[in-house]
PASEBA-1860 file (N, C-alpha, C; in nm, 3 decimals):
! residues 168
1> MRTHEKQQ> -1.049/2.567/-0.215/-0.907/2.582/-0.248/-0.876/2.424/-0.217 ~ -0.746/2.387/-0.324/-0.751/2.250/-0.361/-0.636/2.239/-0.228 ~ -0.620/2.105/-0.201/-0.522/2.090/-0.084/-0.523/1.910/-0.141 ~ -0.420/1.844/-0.058/-0.394/1.709/-0.101/-0.485/1.639/-0.038 ~ -0.541/1.672/0.070/-0.675/1.623/0.114/-0.800/1.583/0.029 ~ -0.801/1.656/-0.055/-0.938/1.671/-0.165/-0.837/1.637/-0.299 ~ -0.757/1.581/-0.298/-0.714/1.540/-0.434/-0.704/1.375/-0.446 ~ -0.787/1.282/-0.391/-0.776/1.162/-0.378/-0.720/1.084/-0.542
9> DVPAPDRP> -0.757/1.176/-0.649/-0.734/1.121/-0.760/-0.590/1.154/-0.784 ~ -0.557/1.217/-0.749/-0.386/1.231/-0.782/-0.349/1.142/-0.760 ~ -0.235/1.053/-0.843/-0.166/0.956/-0.758/0.007/1.033/-0.707 ~ 0.025/0.980/-0.614/0.160/0.992/-0.511/0.263/0.957/-0.616 ~ 0.356/1.036/-0.603/0.498/1.006/-0.675/0.546/0.892/-0.631 ~ 0.622/0.835/-0.721/0.681/0.692/-0.701/0.831/0.736/-0.648 ~ 0.880/0.854/-0.581/1.009/0.832/-0.541/0.997/0.988/-0.466 ~ 1.092/0.997/-0.355/1.030/1.154/-0.253/1.103/1.268/-0.336
17> WSEIEPGL> 1.210/1.265/-0.427/1.260/1.377/-0.505/1.307/1.344/-0.633 ~ 1.308/1.439/-0.699/1.324/1.467/-0.849/1.453/1.550/-0.890 ~ 1.561/1.531/-0.931/1.636/1.631/-1.015/1.596/1.705/-1.121 ~ 1.549/1.837/-1.111/1.505/1.894/-1.244/1.604/1.936/-1.340 ~ 1.683/2.015/-1.283/1.815/2.024/-1.343/1.927/2.020/-1.241 ~ 2.068/2.024/-1.304/2.151/1.984/-1.204/2.156/2.077/-1.087 ~ 2.141/2.002/-0.931/2.138/2.065/-0.814/2.010/2.096/-0.808 ~ 1.910/2.111/-0.859/1.794/2.159/-0.824/1.695/2.058/-0.822
25> WMGGHKFR> 1.637/2.010/-0.712/1.557/1.877/-0.664/1.404/1.955/-0.640 ~ 1.338/1.903/-0.643/1.208/1.867/-0.602/1.124/1.766/-0.565 ~ 1.042/1.742/-0.452/1.035/1.665/-0.385/0.870/1.676/-0.262 ~ 0.844/1.589/-0.210/0.758/1.600/-0.111/0.790/1.534/0.020 ~ 0.699/1.528/0.108/0.711/1.455/0.236/0.653/1.313/0.240 ~ 0.591/1.258/0.130/0.492/1.168/0.141/0.524/1.103/-0.024 ~ 0.560/0.942/-0.042/0.565/0.893/-0.135/0.524/0.762/-0.163 ~ 0.469/0.694/-0.254/0.470/0.578/-0.283/0.589/0.483/-0.295
33> GRSGRMEF> 0.618/0.419/-0.204/0.746/0.306/-0.196/0.723/0.201/-0.285 ~ 0.864/0.126/-0.272/0.885/0.020/-0.393/0.769/-0.110/-0.342 ~ 0.720/-0.072/-0.201/0.595/-0.216/-0.166/0.465/-0.157/-0.196 ~ 0.477/-0.044/-0.271/0.303/0.037/-0.294/0.263/0.101/-0.188 ~ 0.314/0.063/-0.041/0.251/0.153/0.049/0.316/0.294/0.055 ~ 0.251/0.384/0.105/0.292/0.544/0.139/0.425/0.543/0.230 ~ 0.485/0.612/0.216/0.630/0.646/0.314/0.651/0.773/0.299 ~ 0.720/0.842/0.407/0.761/0.945/0.445/0.884/0.962/0.373
41> ALVRDEFD> 0.920/1.065/0.334/1.073/1.115/0.281/1.124/1.160/0.378 ~ 1.216/1.122/0.458/1.298/1.161/0.542/1.410/1.262/0.459 ~ 1.443/1.366/0.499/1.555/1.455/0.460/1.677/1.443/0.548 ~ 1.766/1.416/0.554/1.912/1.434/0.628/1.960/1.527/0.599 ~ 2.106/1.477/0.552/2.206/1.564/0.473/2.234/1.527/0.333 ~ 2.123/1.490/0.270/2.130/1.487/0.137/2.167/1.613/0.013 ~ 2.097/1.725/0.071/2.099/1.865/0.027/2.188/1.963/0.127 ~ 2.226/2.027/0.037/2.275/2.172/0.129/2.176/2.272/0.175
49> VVQTLLQL> 2.064/2.281/0.068/1.918/2.364/0.110/1.824/2.327/0.094 ~ 1.722/2.307/0.171/1.591/2.266/0.186/1.493/2.352/0.203 ~ 1.430/2.370/0.097/1.317/2.489/0.121/1.172/2.394/0.132 ~ 1.083/2.439/0.223/0.987/2.362/0.284/0.873/2.451/0.282 ~ 0.762/2.410/0.210/0.655/2.515/0.180/0.512/2.440/0.267 ~ 0.555/2.322/0.340/0.470/2.247/0.413/0.525/2.167/0.482 ~ 0.519/2.184/0.631/0.605/2.131/0.728/0.563/2.055/0.765 ~ 0.610/1.912/0.795/0.565/1.812/0.870/0.677/1.819/0.977
57> PGYGPGPR> 0.660/1.816/1.116/0.779/1.834/1.215/0.848/1.641/1.217 ~ 0.971/1.630/1.233/1.061/1.533/1.256/1.084/1.453/1.094 ~ 1.101/1.541/0.974/1.114/1.477/0.856/1.213/1.570/0.788 ~ 1.312/1.629/0.918/1.406/1.701/0.818/1.409/1.829/0.794 ~ 1.547/1.879/0.744/1.633/1.820/0.676/1.737/1.802/0.809 ~ 1.860/1.771/0.830/1.987/1.742/0.887/2.005/1.871/0.948 ~ 2.114/1.905/1.069/2.135/2.004/1.095/2.250/2.078/1.050 ~ 2.310/2.013/0.922/2.388/2.072/0.836/2.356/2.170/0.695
65> AEHHVWPI> 2.218/2.118/0.669/2.153/2.180/0.580/2.067/2.298/0.639 ~ 2.098/2.430/0.555/2.002/2.546/0.561/1.895/2.546/0.493 ~ 1.800/2.578/0.611/1.631/2.522/0.620/1.555/2.653/0.624 ~ 1.510/2.675/0.496/1.394/2.762/0.483/1.240/2.704/0.461 ~ 1.177/2.765/0.574/1.021/2.732/0.571/0.933/2.832/0.540 ~ 0.842/2.789/0.450/0.743/2.942/0.415/0.616/2.856/0.351 ~ 0.526/2.837/0.484/0.386/2.739/0.439/0.310/2.837/0.360 ~ 0.260/2.746/0.278/0.168/2.822/0.177/0.065/2.703/0.126
73> PDGPLDGT> -0.057/2.757/0.099/-0.149/2.659/0.073/-0.150/2.603/-0.071 ~ -0.205/2.494/-0.091/-0.201/2.481/-0.237/-0.348/2.520/-0.317 ~ -0.365/2.653/-0.357/-0.467/2.711/-0.379/-0.411/2.872/-0.372 ~ -0.519/2.963/-0.384/-0.511/3.101/-0.396/-0.365/3.161/-0.304 ~ -0.315/3.226/-0.324/-0.186/3.286/-0.275/-0.205/3.446/-0.247 ~ -0.197/3.484/-0.156/-0.201/3.674/-0.150/-0.071/3.718/-0.163 ~ -0.047/3.836/-0.170/0.054/3.912/-0.186/0.154/3.874/-0.126 ~ 0.160/3.850/-0.002/0.244/3.829/0.087/0.303/3.682/0.080
81> QLAGVIRL> 0.250/3.595/0.045/0.296/3.464/0.014/0.327/3.431/-0.118 ~ 0.283/3.508/-0.222/0.363/3.500/-0.353/0.483/3.591/-0.359 ~ 0.474/3.706/-0.239/0.641/3.758/-0.234/0.734/3.651/-0.154 ~ 0.699/3.570/-0.047/0.764/3.453/-0.055/0.840/3.341/-0.137 ~ 0.735/3.340/-0.230/0.775/3.257/-0.330/0.869/3.271/-0.414 ~ 0.848/3.397/-0.424/0.950/3.473/-0.502/1.120/3.485/-0.474 ~ 1.108/3.533/-0.328/1.189/3.519/-0.228/1.299/3.368/-0.225 ~ 1.212/3.263/-0.224/1.263/3.128/-0.219/1.334/3.079/-0.324
89> ARAADEAL> 1.255/3.151/-0.460/1.319/3.119/-0.615/1.428/3.165/-0.656 ~ 1.454/3.299/-0.545/1.564/3.360/-0.568/1.707/3.317/-0.483 ~ 1.638/3.289/-0.361/1.753/3.205/-0.284/1.787/3.065/-0.346 ~ 1.679/2.969/-0.419/1.725/2.872/-0.467/1.860/2.884/-0.585 ~ 1.804/2.971/-0.626/1.904/3.048/-0.791/2.035/3.069/-0.720 ~ 2.047/3.119/-0.631/2.147/3.185/-0.554/2.212/3.089/-0.516 ~ 2.173/2.986/-0.427/2.244/2.854/-0.372/2.278/2.830/-0.517 ~ 2.229/2.749/-0.598/2.286/2.673/-0.725/2.401/2.757/-0.790
97> ECGRSVLV> 2.401/2.893/-0.763/2.505/2.964/-0.860/2.643/2.949/-0.747 ~ 2.642/2.890/-0.640/2.745/2.864/-0.570/2.795/2.741/-0.553 ~ 2.713/2.667/-0.641/2.745/2.527/-0.680/2.662/2.431/-0.541 ~ 2.573/2.472/-0.453/2.524/2.419/-0.345/2.368/2.385/-0.408 ~ 2.335/2.232/-0.354/2.228/2.123/-0.382/2.083/2.238/-0.323 ~ 2.001/2.199/-0.394/1.877/2.252/-0.340/1.761/2.166/-0.372 ~ 1.669/2.151/-0.234/1.540/2.064/-0.248/1.418/2.158/-0.205 ~ 1.337/2.156/-0.304/1.198/2.233/-0.265/1.134/2.135/-0.272
105> RCYHGYNR> 1.026/2.137/-0.157/0.979/2.042/-0.125/0.811/2.088/-0.048 ~ 0.699/1.990/-0.086/0.612/2.012/-0.025/0.519/1.911/0.016 ~ 0.409/1.871/-0.014/0.312/1.727/0.032/0.378/1.636/-0.059 ~ 0.329/1.642/-0.184/0.406/1.513/-0.267/0.490/1.539/-0.376 ~ 0.517/1.704/-0.363/0.616/1.730/-0.473/0.579/1.770/-0.598 ~ 0.450/1.833/-0.596/0.369/1.865/-0.726/0.353/2.028/-0.783 ~ 0.271/2.054/-0.691/0.208/2.220/-0.684/0.303/2.316/-0.609 ~ 0.318/2.327/-0.499/0.392/2.459/-0.434/0.559/2.448/-0.468
113> SGLVVAHA> 0.584/2.310/-0.457/0.720/2.286/-0.476/0.764/2.342/-0.612 ~ 0.651/2.311/-0.703/0.618/2.300/-0.849/0.693/2.467/-0.869 ~ 0.595/2.529/-0.832/0.562/2.714/-0.846/0.700/2.787/-0.809 ~ 0.795/2.717/-0.687/0.889/2.778/-0.649/1.004/2.733/-0.770 ~ 0.990/2.590/-0.826/1.087/2.544/-0.879/1.081/2.613/-1.024 ~ 0.930/2.636/-1.061/0.941/2.696/-1.201/0.970/2.816/-1.201 ~ 0.925/2.927/-1.097/1.000/3.046/-1.112/1.142/3.083/-1.095 ~ 1.202/2.979/-1.037/1.371/2.959/-1.040/1.384/2.938/-1.160
121> LVGRGRTP> 1.351/2.859/-1.205/1.371/2.823/-1.362/1.386/2.923/-1.436 ~ 1.278/2.992/-1.427/1.221/3.099/-1.515/1.333/3.217/-1.505 ~ 1.362/3.242/-1.386/1.449/3.345/-1.323/1.618/3.299/-1.396 ~ 1.644/3.199/-1.415/1.758/3.139/-1.481/1.741/3.094/-1.629 ~ 1.642/3.166/-1.715/1.604/3.181/-1.840/1.550/3.099/-1.921 ~ 1.462/2.992/-1.851/1.374/2.956/-1.945/1.217/3.029/-1.925 ~ 1.150/2.986/-2.029/1.033/3.056/-2.018/0.894/2.988/-1.945 ~ 0.815/3.031/-1.902/0.723/2.961/-1.786/0.667/2.800/-1.866
129> EEAIRLIR> 0.656/2.829/-1.994/0.632/2.716/-2.062/0.732/2.582/-2.054 ~ 0.844/2.647/-2.061/0.928/2.531/-2.063/0.978/2.496/-1.955 ~ 0.967/2.593/-1.839/0.970/2.531/-1.696/0.883/2.413/-1.674 ~ 0.757/2.475/-1.741/0.627/2.379/-1.665/0.682/2.240/-1.730 ~ 0.717/2.213/-1.864/0.743/2.081/-1.939/0.850/2.048/-1.897 ~ 0.972/2.132/-1.853/1.078/2.041/-1.761/1.029/1.962/-1.637 ~ 0.963/2.047/-1.557/0.912/1.990/-1.439/0.805/1.874/-1.462 ~ 0.730/1.866/-1.544/0.667/1.751/-1.578/0.727/1.634/-1.623
137> ARRSPWAL> 0.815/1.654/-1.689/0.914/1.565/-1.785/0.980/1.494/-1.652 ~ 1.053/1.572/-1.552/1.146/1.515/-1.462/1.077/1.459/-1.352 ~ 0.978/1.516/-1.293/0.893/1.472/-1.158/0.795/1.384/-1.182 ~ 0.678/1.435/-1.274/0.570/1.344/-1.291/0.462/1.468/-1.381 ~ 0.403/1.383/-1.500/0.314/1.438/-1.513/0.205/1.509/-1.449 ~ 0.193/1.476/-1.340/0.089/1.555/-1.239/0.150/1.682/-1.184 ~ 0.289/1.730/-1.203/0.309/1.823/-1.100/0.265/1.937/-1.203 ~ 0.258/2.044/-1.089/0.190/2.173/-1.164/0.054/2.145/-1.220
145> HNELFVDY> -0.049/2.035/-1.148/-0.177/1.992/-1.187/-0.251/2.132/-1.146 ~ -0.226/2.191/-1.037/-0.280/2.325/-0.988/-0.318/2.440/-1.104 ~ -0.406/2.433/-1.163/-0.402/2.563/-1.278/-0.399/2.685/-1.246 ~ -0.441/2.735/-1.112/-0.406/2.859/-1.056/-0.244/2.901/-1.070 ~ -0.186/2.788/-1.008/-0.041/2.793/-1.006/0.019/2.810/-1.162 ~ -0.013/2.718/-1.238/0.035/2.768/-1.410/0.011/2.889/-1.445 ~ -0.119/2.952/-1.411/-0.160/3.113/-1.457/-0.059/3.218/-1.407 ~ -0.042/3.166/-1.235/0.063/3.247/-1.227/0.167/3.269/-1.253
153> LRAGLATA> 0.242/3.126/-1.275/0.368/3.145/-1.377/0.336/3.218/-1.505 ~ 0.257/3.198/-1.619/0.226/3.252/-1.723/0.220/3.410/-1.710 ~ 0.149/3.434/-1.604/0.136/3.557/-1.603/0.275/3.678/-1.548 ~ 0.339/3.575/-1.461/0.488/3.623/-1.416/0.426/3.659/-1.234 ~ 0.504/3.607/-1.175/0.500/3.614/-1.027/0.493/3.759/-0.960 ~ 0.565/3.828/-1.017/0.565/3.978/-0.954/0.418/4.043/-1.020 ~ 0.395/4.027/-1.127/0.266/4.059/-1.183/0.116/3.998/-1.107 ~ 0.136/3.880/-1.064/0.028/3.800/-1.001/0.015/3.865/-0.842
161> RFLEELAE> 0.169/3.926/-0.792/0.159/3.968/-0.671/0.105/4.075/-0.656 ~ 0.120/4.133/-0.779/0.084/4.306/-0.772/-0.076/4.299/-0.832 ~ -0.110/4.201/-0.868/-0.296/4.177/-0.892/-0.349/4.119/-0.742 ~ -0.296/4.021/-0.690/-0.344/4.034/-0.535/-0.344/4.119/-0.455 ~ -0.239/4.162/-0.426/-0.244/4.291/-0.362/-0.332/4.419/-0.380 ~ -0.369/4.429/-0.538/-0.476/4.527/-0.548/-0.620/4.494/-0.506 ~ -0.646/4.336/-0.521/-0.755/4.261/-0.454/-0.746/4.292/-0.307 ~ -0.652/4.302/-0.241/-0.669/4.289/-0.072/-0.726/4.406/-0.018
END
């Protein structure tokens, strides 16, 4: 399983979050600040909805934000975890349709958040390839470097979920 602790060669992002399309943001808990040192991204009231895929206590969001927490690994996902990713992507899309701002975050804001954001973009009419390219252009070339998550997106999350449940 790939986790942030094992990916020393992957550079930290240079900002806490990035706008992928109007109102839809992707980010993480840690980023490299202007000083060059690692900093924690503290979310307060910048967003209406915050979706957290890796929760670190004490880093927000503020009390006015709607907060969804669904911890998942940065590695193979089972059917239940994929179902949660699908639900989060739908919730993000619904919030955007209502004019609300959404932040999807994980550790660095590359893989887990990228999976949810990409699936939301697919639900909004983009192809998986278009969604992946847009995320990498707006967040980082390192976004969605987890090839398993790219495979999930290319197959379709509903299909990936079905196959994972068959394997269980």
